[in-house]
C-alpha positions as CSV (number, residue, x, y, z in Angstrom):
1,X,16.8,0.5,-20.5
2,X,14.9,1.1,-17.3
3,X,15.8,-1.2,-14.3
4,X,12.6,-1.6,-12.1
5,X,12.0,-3.9,-9.3
6,X,8.9,-4.5,-7.3
7,X,8.8,-5.2,-3.6
8,X,5.6,-6.1,-1.6
9,X,6.3,-6.0,2.1
10,X,3.7,-7.5,4.5
11,X,3.5,-5.9,7.9
12,X,1.6,-7.4,10.9
13,X,-0.7,-4.5,11.4
14,X,-4.0,-3.7,9.7
15,X,-6.1,-2.0,12.4
16,X,-4.2,1.1,13.5
17,X,-3.8,3.2,10.4
18,X,-1.5,5.8,12.1
19,X,1.1,3.0,12.5
20,X,0.6,1.9,8.9
21,X,1.0,5.6,7.7
22,X,4.2,5.9,9.6
23,X,5.7,2.8,7.9
24,X,4.6,3.9,4.6
25,X,6.1,7.3,5.1
26,X,9.5,5.8,6.1
27,X,9.7,4.0,2.8
28,X,8.3,6.9,0.7
29,X,11.2,9.1,1.9
30,X,13.6,7.2,-0.2
31,X,14.2,9.1,-3.6
32,X,13.3,7.0,-6.6
33,X,10.6,4.8,-4.9
34,X,7.0,4.9,-5.8
35,X,4.2,3.4,-3.8
36,X,1.7,1.9,-6.2
37,X,-0.7,0.5,-3.7
38,X,-1.5,-0.3,0.1
39,X,-4.1,-2.7,1.5
40,X,-5.0,-3.2,5.1
41,X,-7.3,-5.8,6.5
42,X,-8.5,-5.6,10.1
43,X,-9.4,-9.4,10.4
44,X,-6.0,-10.5,9.1
45,X,-4.5,-7.6,11.1
46,X,-2.0,-7.1,8.2
47,X,-1.0,-4.5,5.7
48,X,0.4,-5.0,2.1
49,X,2.3,-2.3,0.5
50,X,3.5,-2.3,-3.1
51,X,6.7,-0.4,-4.0
52,X,8.4,-0.1,-7.3
53,X,11.5,1.7,-8.5
54,X,15.2,1.5,-8.9
55,X,16.5,-1.7,-7.3
56,X,18.8,-0.2,-4.9
57,X,16.3,2.5,-3.8
58,X,13.5,-0.1,-3.3
59,X,15.8,-2.3,-1.2
60,X,16.7,0.7,1.0
61,X,13.0,1.6,1.3
62,X,12.1,-2.0,2.3
63,X,14.8,-2.0,4.9
64,X,13.6,1.2,6.3
65,X,10.0,-0.1,6.5
66,X,11.3,-3.1,8.5
67,X,13.0,-0.7,10.9
68,X,9.9,1.5,11.4
69,X,7.6,-1.6,11.8
70,X,10.0,-2.9,14.5
71,X,9.4,0.4,16.4
72,X,5.7,0.3,16.1
73,X,4.6,-3.3,16.3
74,X,4.8,-5.6,19.2
75,X,4.1,-9.2,18.2
76,X,3.8,-10.3,21.8
77,X,0.5,-8.3,21.9
78,X,-0.5,-8.7,18.2
79,X,-3.3,-11.0,17.1
80,X,-4.9,-11.6,13.8
81,X,-6.2,-14.3,11.5
82,X,-3.0,-14.3,9.2
83,X,0.0,-16.4,10.3
84,X,3.1,-14.3,10.9
85,X,6.6,-14.6,12.2
86,X,7.6,-10.9,12.1
87,X,6.4,-7.3,12.7
88,X,7.5,-7.2,9.0
89,X,6.5,-10.7,8.2
90,X,7.6,-11.0,4.5
91,X,9.7,-8.9,2.0
92,X,9.7,-10.3,-1.6
93,X,11.6,-8.6,-4.4
94,X,10.1,-9.2,-8.0
95,X,11.8,-8.4,-11.3
96,X,9.8,-6.1,-13.5
97,X,12.0,-4.5,-16.1
98,X,15.6,-4.9,-17.0
99,X,16.1,-7.0,-13.9
100,X,16.5,-10.8,-13.6
101,X,15.4,-13.0,-10.7
102,X,19.1,-13.5,-10.0
103,X,19.4,-9.8,-9.5
104,X,16.5,-9.9,-7.0
105,X,18.1,-12.8,-5.1
106,X,21.2,-10.5,-4.7
107,X,18.8,-7.7,-3.4
108,X,17.3,-10.1,-0.9
109,X,20.5,-11.2,0.5
110,X,21.8,-7.5,0.8
111,X,18.5,-6.5,2.4
112,X,18.6,-9.3,4.8
113,X,22.1,-8.4,5.7
114,X,21.1,-4.9,6.4
115,X,18.0,-5.7,8.4
116,X,20.3,-7.7,10.9
117,X,23.0,-5.2,11.1
118,X,20.8,-2.2,11.5
119,X,17.9,-3.7,13.6
120,X,19.1,-7.0,14.9
121,X,16.2,-8.8,13.3
122,X,17.0,-12.3,12.2
123,X,16.2,-13.1,8.5
124,X,15.1,-16.1,6.9
125,X,15.4,-16.5,3.1
126,X,12.7,-17.9,0.8
127,X,11.6,-18.8,-2.6
128,X,14.4,-18.2,-5.3
129,X,16.7,-16.8,-2.5
130,X,16.3,-19.9,-0.2
131,X,19.5,-21.5,1.0
132,X,17.8,-24.7,1.9
133,X,15.2,-26.5,-0.3
134,X,12.7,-26.8,2.5
135,X,12.7,-23.0,2.9
136,X,11.6,-22.4,-0.7
137,X,8.0,-22.6,0.6
138,X,7.0,-19.8,3.0
139,X,4.7,-21.9,5.0
140,X,7.5,-24.2,6.1
141,X,9.3,-21.1,7.6
142,X,6.1,-19.8,9.3
143,X,5.3,-23.1,10.9
144,X,4.5,-22.5,14.6
145,X,4.2,-18.7,13.8
146,X,6.2,-16.2,16.0
147,X,5.4,-18.0,19.3
148,X,6.5,-21.4,18.1
149,X,9.5,-20.2,16.0
150,X,10.8,-18.1,19.0
151,X,11.4,-21.3,20.9
152,X,12.6,-23.5,18.0
153,X,15.1,-21.1,16.7
154,X,17.2,-21.4,19.9
155,X,17.3,-25.1,20.3
156,X,16.7,-26.5,16.8
157,X,19.6,-25.8,14.2
158,X,17.2,-26.6,11.4
159,X,15.0,-23.8,12.3
160,X,17.8,-21.2,12.9
161,X,17.6,-18.1,10.7
162,X,19.8,-17.7,7.6
163,X,21.1,-14.3,8.7
164,X,21.7,-13.3,12.2
165,X,22.0,-15.2,15.6
166,X,19.6,-18.1,16.4
167,X,17.2,-16.0,18.3
168,X,14.2,-13.9,17.4
169,X,13.9,-10.1,18.2
170,X,11.8,-10.0,21.4
171,X,9.0,-7.9,19.9
172,X,9.6,-7.7,16.1
173,X,10.2,-11.5,15.6
174,X,12.0,-12.4,12.3
175,X,11.6,-11.2,8.7
176,X,11.4,-13.5,5.8
177,X,13.1,-12.0,2.7
178,X,13.1,-13.5,-0.8
179,X,12.8,-13.2,-4.5
180,X,10.0,-14.5,-6.7
181,X,7.8,-14.0,-9.7
182,X,4.7,-11.9,-9.6
183,X,2.1,-13.3,-7.1
184,X,-1.5,-12.6,-7.0
185,X,-3.1,-12.4,-3.5
186,X,-6.7,-13.6,-4.1
187,X,-9.3,-14.3,-1.5
188,X,-12.8,-15.8,-1.9
189,X,-15.4,-15.3,0.9
190,X,-17.9,-18.0,1.6
191,X,-21.6,-17.4,2.8
192,X,-20.8,-19.2,6.1
193,X,-19.0,-18.6,9.3
194,X,-17.9,-22.2,9.6
195,X,-14.1,-22.0,9.4
196,X,-13.7,-25.8,8.9
197,X,-15.4,-25.6,5.5
198,X,-12.9,-22.9,4.4
199,X,-10.1,-25.1,5.6
200,X,-11.3,-28.2,3.8
201,X,-11.6,-26.2,0.5
202,X,-8.2,-24.8,1.0
203,X,-6.7,-28.2,1.5
204,X,-8.4,-29.4,-1.6
205,X,-7.1,-26.7,-3.8
206,X,-3.6,-26.1,-2.6
207,X,-0.7,-27.6,-4.4
208,X,1.0,-28.8,-1.1
209,X,-2.0,-31.2,-0.5
210,X,-2.2,-32.4,-4.0
211,X,-4.3,-29.6,-5.6
212,X,-3.6,-27.1,-8.3
213,X,-0.1,-26.1,-9.3
214,X,1.2,-22.7,-8.0
215,X,-1.7,-22.3,-5.5
216,X,-1.3,-21.8,-1.8
217,X,-4.3,-21.5,0.3
218,X,-5.6,-21.5,3.9
219,X,-9.0,-21.0,5.7
220,X,-9.4,-17.6,7.5
221,X,-12.1,-16.6,9.9
222,X,-13.5,-13.1,9.1
223,X,-15.0,-12.4,12.5
224,X,-15.9,-8.8,11.6
225,X,-18.2,-9.9,8.8
226,X,-19.2,-13.3,10.1
227,X,-17.8,-15.1,7.2
228,X,-15.1,-17.8,6.4
229,X,-12.6,-17.0,3.7
230,X,-10.4,-19.1,1.4
231,X,-7.2,-17.0,1.3
232,X,-4.8,-17.8,-1.5
233,X,-1.5,-16.8,-3.1
234,X,-1.3,-17.5,-6.9
235,X,2.3,-17.9,-7.7
236,X,2.0,-18.3,-11.5
237,X,-1.3,-17.2,-12.9
238,X,-0.5,-18.3,-16.4
239,X,-0.2,-22.1,-15.1
240,X,-3.2,-21.8,-12.9
241,X,-5.5,-18.8,-14.0
242,X,-7.5,-17.0,-11.5
243,X,-10.8,-18.0,-13.1
244,X,-9.9,-21.7,-12.7
245,X,-9.3,-21.2,-9.0
246,X,-12.7,-19.4,-8.7
247,X,-14.6,-22.1,-10.4
248,X,-12.8,-24.8,-8.4
249,X,-13.5,-23.1,-5.0
250,X,-17.1,-22.5,-6.2
251,X,-17.5,-26.3,-7.1
252,X,-16.0,-27.4,-3.8
253,X,-18.2,-24.9,-1.8
254,X,-21.4,-26.1,-3.5
255,X,-20.5,-29.8,-2.6
256,X,-20.2,-28.7,1.0
257,X,-23.5,-26.8,0.9
258,X,-22.3,-23.2,0.9
259,X,-21.9,-20.5,-1.7
260,X,-19.8,-17.6,-2.5
261,X,-20.6,-14.1,-1.5
262,X,-17.6,-12.4,-3.3
263,X,-13.9,-12.3,-3.9
264,X,-11.1,-9.8,-3.5
265,X,-7.8,-9.0,-4.9
266,X,-5.0,-7.8,-2.4
267,X,-2.6,-5.4,-4.1
268,X,-2.1,-5.3,-7.8
269,X,-2.9,-7.8,-10.5
270,X,-1.4,-8.0,-14.0
271,X,-3.7,-6.9,-16.9
272,X,-3.0,-10.3,-18.6
273,X,-4.6,-12.1,-15.7
274,X,-7.8,-10.1,-16.1
275,X,-7.8,-10.7,-19.9
276,X,-7.4,-14.5,-19.4
277,X,-10.5,-14.4,-17.0
278,X,-12.6,-12.4,-19.5
279,X,-11.6,-14.6,-22.3
280,X,-12.7,-17.7,-20.2
281,X,-16.1,-16.4,-19.1
282,X,-17.1,-14.8,-22.4
283,X,-15.8,-17.7,-24.4
284,X,-14.4,-15.3,-27.1
285,X,-13.1,-17.2,-29.9
286,X,-9.6,-16.4,-31.2
287,X,-9.1,-13.8,-28.5
288,X,-5.9,-11.6,-28.6
289,X,-4.7,-9.1,-26.1
290,X,-4.4,-6.7,-29.1
291,X,-8.2,-6.5,-29.0
292,X,-8.1,-4.6,-25.6
293,X,-8.4,-0.9,-26.2
294,X,-5.8,0.1,-23.7
295,X,-3.2,-2.3,-25.0
296,X,-3.7,-0.9,-28.5
297,X,-3.4,2.6,-27.2
298,X,-0.2,1.8,-25.4
299,X,1.2,0.3,-28.6
300,X,0.1,3.3,-30.7
301,X,1.0,6.1,-28.3
302,X,3.6,5.1,-25.7
303,X,5.7,2.3,-27.0
304,X,8.6,2.4,-29.3
305,X,11.0,5.3,-29.9
306,X,9.6,7.9,-32.3
307,X,6.0,7.1,-31.5
308,X,3.8,9.7,-29.9
309,X,3.5,9.5,-26.2
310,X,-0.1,9.5,-24.6
311,X,-1.7,12.8,-24.2
312,X,-1.9,14.6,-20.8
313,X,-5.7,14.2,-20.9
314,X,-5.2,10.4,-21.5
315,X,-3.0,10.3,-18.4
316,X,-5.4,12.0,-16.2
317,X,-8.6,10.4,-17.4
318,X,-8.3,7.2,-15.3
319,X,-8.3,9.1,-12.0
320,X,-11.2,11.4,-13.3
321,X,-13.2,8.2,-14.2
322,X,-12.6,6.8,-10.8
323,X,-13.9,9.8,-9.0
324,X,-16.9,10.0,-11.4
325,X,-17.9,6.3,-10.6
326,X,-21.0,5.9,-8.4
327,X,-19.0,4.7,-5.3
328,X,-18.1,6.8,-2.2
329,X,-14.4,6.4,-2.7
330,X,-12.3,8.1,-4.2
331,X,-14.2,11.2,-3.1
332,X,-13.5,14.8,-1.9
333,X,-10.6,13.8,0.3
334,X,-8.7,12.1,-2.5
335,X,-9.4,15.1,-4.9
336,X,-8.1,17.5,-2.3
337,X,-4.9,15.3,-2.0
338,X,-4.4,15.5,-5.8
339,X,-4.9,19.2,-5.7
340,X,-2.1,19.5,-3.1
341,X,0.2,17.2,-5.0
342,X,-0.3,19.3,-8.2
343,X,0.4,22.4,-6.3
344,X,3.6,21.1,-5.0
345,X,4.6,19.8,-8.4
346,X,4.1,23.1,-10.0
347,X,6.4,24.5,-7.3
348,X,9.0,22.0,-7.8
349,X,8.9,22.6,-11.6
350,X,9.5,26.4,-11.1
351,X,12.3,25.9,-8.7
352,X,14.1,23.4,-10.9
353,X,13.9,25.8,-13.9
354,X,14.7,29.0,-11.9
355,X,17.8,27.5,-10.3
356,X,19.4,26.8,-13.8
357,X,19.0,30.4,-14.8
358,X,22.2,32.6,-14.7
359,X,20.2,35.5,-13.5
360,X,19.2,33.6,-10.4
361,X,22.6,32.0,-9.7
362,X,22.5,33.6,-6.1
363,X,19.4,31.5,-5.3
364,X,20.8,28.3,-6.8
365,X,21.1,26.5,-3.5
366,X,17.7,27.6,-1.8
367,X,16.0,26.8,-5.0
368,X,17.4,23.4,-5.2
369,X,16.5,22.7,-1.6
370,X,12.9,24.0,-2.4
371,X,12.6,21.7,-5.4
372,X,13.7,18.7,-3.3
373,X,11.3,19.6,-0.4
374,X,8.4,20.2,-2.8
375,X,9.1,16.8,-4.7
376,X,8.8,15.0,-1.3
377,X,5.6,16.8,-0.5
378,X,4.1,16.1,-3.8
379,X,4.6,12.4,-3.4
380,X,3.4,12.5,0.2
381,X,0.2,14.3,-0.8
382,X,-0.3,11.9,-3.8
383,X,-0.2,9.1,-1.2
384,X,-3.1,10.8,0.5
385,X,-5.2,9.9,-2.4
386,X,-5.2,6.2,-1.3
387,X,-5.0,7.0,2.3
388,X,-8.3,9.0,2.4
389,X,-9.9,6.0,0.6
390,X,-8.5,3.5,2.9
391,X,-9.6,5.6,6.1
392,X,-13.1,5.7,4.7
393,X,-13.1,1.9,4.2
394,X,-11.9,1.5,7.8
395,X,-15.0,3.2,9.0
396,X,-17.2,1.1,6.8
397,X,-15.5,-2.0,8.1
398,X,-16.1,-1.0,11.8
399,X,-19.8,-0.4,11.0
400,X,-20.1,-3.9,9.7
401,X,-19.2,-5.4,13.0
402,X,-21.7,-7.5,14.8
403,X,-24.0,-5.9,17.5
404,X,-26.2,-8.7,18.7
405,X,-24.9,-8.7,22.4
406,X,-23.9,-5.9,24.7
407,X,-20.3,-6.9,24.5
408,X,-20.5,-7.0,20.7
409,X,-22.0,-3.5,20.7
410,X,-19.3,-2.1,22.9
411,X,-16.5,-3.6,20.7
412,X,-18.3,-2.2,17.6
413,X,-18.6,1.3,19.1
414,X,-15.0,1.2,20.2
415,X,-13.9,0.2,16.8
416,X,-16.1,2.9,15.0
417,X,-14.5,5.6,17.3
418,X,-11.0,4.3,16.5
419,X,-11.8,4.3,12.7
420,X,-13.3,7.7,12.9
421,X,-10.1,9.0,14.6
422,X,-8.1,7.6,11.8
423,X,-10.5,9.2,9.2
424,X,-9.8,12.5,11.0
425,X,-6.0,12.0,11.3
426,X,-5.5,11.3,7.6
427,X,-6.9,14.4,6.1
428,X,-5.5,16.5,9.1
429,X,-2.0,15.3,8.1
430,X,-2.9,16.2,4.5
431,X,-3.9,19.6,5.5
432,X,-0.6,20.1,7.5
433,X,1.5,19.1,4.5
434,X,-0.5,21.2,2.0
435,X,-0.2,24.2,4.4
436,X,3.5,23.7,4.3
437,X,3.4,23.7,0.5
438,X,1.4,26.8,0.5
439,X,3.9,28.7,2.6
440,X,6.9,27.2,0.9
441,X,5.4,28.5,-2.5
442,X,5.1,32.0,-0.9
443,X,8.8,31.9,0.0
444,X,9.5,30.7,-3.6
445,X,7.8,33.5,-5.3
446,X,10.5,36.2,-4.7
447,X,13.2,33.9,-6.0
448,X,11.4,32.5,-9.1
449,X,11.7,33.8,-12.6
450,X,9.1,36.5,-13.4
451,X,7.7,34.5,-16.4
452,X,6.7,31.8,-13.9
453,X,5.0,33.8,-11.2
454,X,1.5,32.8,-12.4
455,X,2.6,29.0,-12.0
456,X,3.7,29.7,-8.3
457,X,0.4,31.5,-7.7
458,X,-1.7,28.7,-9.3
459,X,0.3,26.2,-7.1
460,X,-0.6,28.3,-4.0
461,X,-4.2,28.2,-5.0
462,X,-4.1,24.4,-5.4
463,X,-2.4,24.1,-2.1
464,X,-5.1,26.2,-0.4
465,X,-7.7,24.2,-2.0
466,X,-6.1,21.0,-0.6
467,X,-6.0,22.5,2.8
468,X,-9.7,23.5,2.8
469,X,-10.9,20.3,1.1
470,X,-8.9,18.2,3.7
471,X,-10.3,20.3,6.7
472,X,-13.9,19.8,5.3
473,X,-13.3,16.0,5.6
474,X,-11.9,16.5,9.2
475,X,-15.0,18.4,10.2
476,X,-17.4,15.9,8.7
477,X,-15.9,13.0,10.7
478,X,-15.1,14.9,13.9
479,X,-18.7,15.5,14.4
480,X,-19.3,11.8,15.3
481,X,-16.3,11.5,17.5
482,X,-17.2,11.3,21.3
483,X,-13.7,11.8,22.8
484,X,-14.0,15.5,23.8
485,X,-10.3,16.1,24.4
486,X,-9.4,14.6,21.0
487,X,-12.1,16.7,19.4
488,X,-10.9,19.9,21.0
489,X,-7.2,19.4,20.1
490,X,-8.3,18.9,16.5
491,X,-10.6,21.9,16.3
492,X,-7.9,24.1,17.7
493,X,-5.4,22.8,15.0
494,X,-8.0,23.2,12.2
495,X,-8.4,26.8,13.1
496,X,-4.8,27.3,13.1
497,X,-4.3,25.8,9.6
498,X,-7.3,27.7,8.1
499,X,-5.9,30.8,9.3
500,X,-2.4,30.3,7.8
501,X,-4.0,29.7,4.4
502,X,-5.1,33.2,3.6
503,X,-6.9,33.7,0.3
504,X,-5.8,37.3,0.1
505,X,-2.2,36.4,-0.1
506,X,-2.9,34.2,-3.2
507,X,-5.0,36.8,-4.9
508,X,-2.6,39.6,-4.5
509,X,0.7,37.5,-5.0
510,X,2.1,38.6,-1.6
């Protein structure tokens, strides 16, 4: 049986994507960890990353993320709509497969101990890992936020951390670590900028104020969009389904004279939650999850031992469909990232097979090193699929900022330039990694088995395509950047990377 744990660390940075990238890279470097999603919000100034994998590997990745966040985020200068007590604000562990909630509690305790010993960041334990009943609820720990808790932790024993000394880290604050069931982060945006209305609705629906079970809610000011938001955590969607929450917020909003302009899901959502919502709105009689095509396919193709696994085409089709959708993202940058990841994966396969051949025993160690290096590169480039889409969304968010006054126009122009720099930096980093893969595959060719030379060469072609695709994205965004020094440095590196990827070396096999 597989043993899988999910971890969804929340970091108090959602505006400077280079910092978020560095934090994600620190976690991704741990073998056995997969990053399923990442979401950043400039208004909240917060990023949410979803990790899954072997329990111990996920624990180590989360701890490394805390350490990197402490290096990059200074809470004394950080502001945002979302309450926070730490640079890494919260680190929940969630059982997925072959793991119990008690196992996740043990992971939380060990992660907390490591965070204190390695980084001197105190830790509070919450939800199933809580050592005090009042700390089961995260909002009780967050009361007063970083600024308030920094003072109270030193003088009030009831607010001292569970792990570490009774003082907060001067810039990274404290981290709240716990174990819980799957949570849906769900936000509803109102067609008003009146924050008090959002707060009134949040108070009506949240369980702590007498509202719906398993619902936590607060009002948030989305200044960039001139909207108020009801921001929620649904801690048990089967007790309180997402459609019931939506309808209740809609009813309360109408009672207060406003409407809903849209809603959003932050991170991932179980398929069953969507099925329940569809069943409610369509009023399908005698609905069964077995009527969902994908569920039936999984049962038929990928489930029990002896059954046929899904075809490779079926595995690839969801991404192909996402690219084909009439939306700007995922676009060329994401496709280029996938090309690079596939090129690295081909090289990893060749290196792993070659190092086991007796005729290539002399190359066993360098082949093993190459396989590991290409594995890391493949994961990093695959992350670029989402990173490219996120950088594009950051540019759109900046363009939505108000510009009615000269001050607003200046802020908007600055935000656009910062977002464009991020939209240049993301594909540029992708091009760097893909260039390294291209060159590493060239070094692999003399060591590989002759029957797999075509695989190495196809891998190099894919890596070269990734470089050129990424550089095309760089050029597109660089044209709108006004910082001449930044643009000059980037153009110089673009020329260097393009020169290193020589088509003739691929075509001739040199």
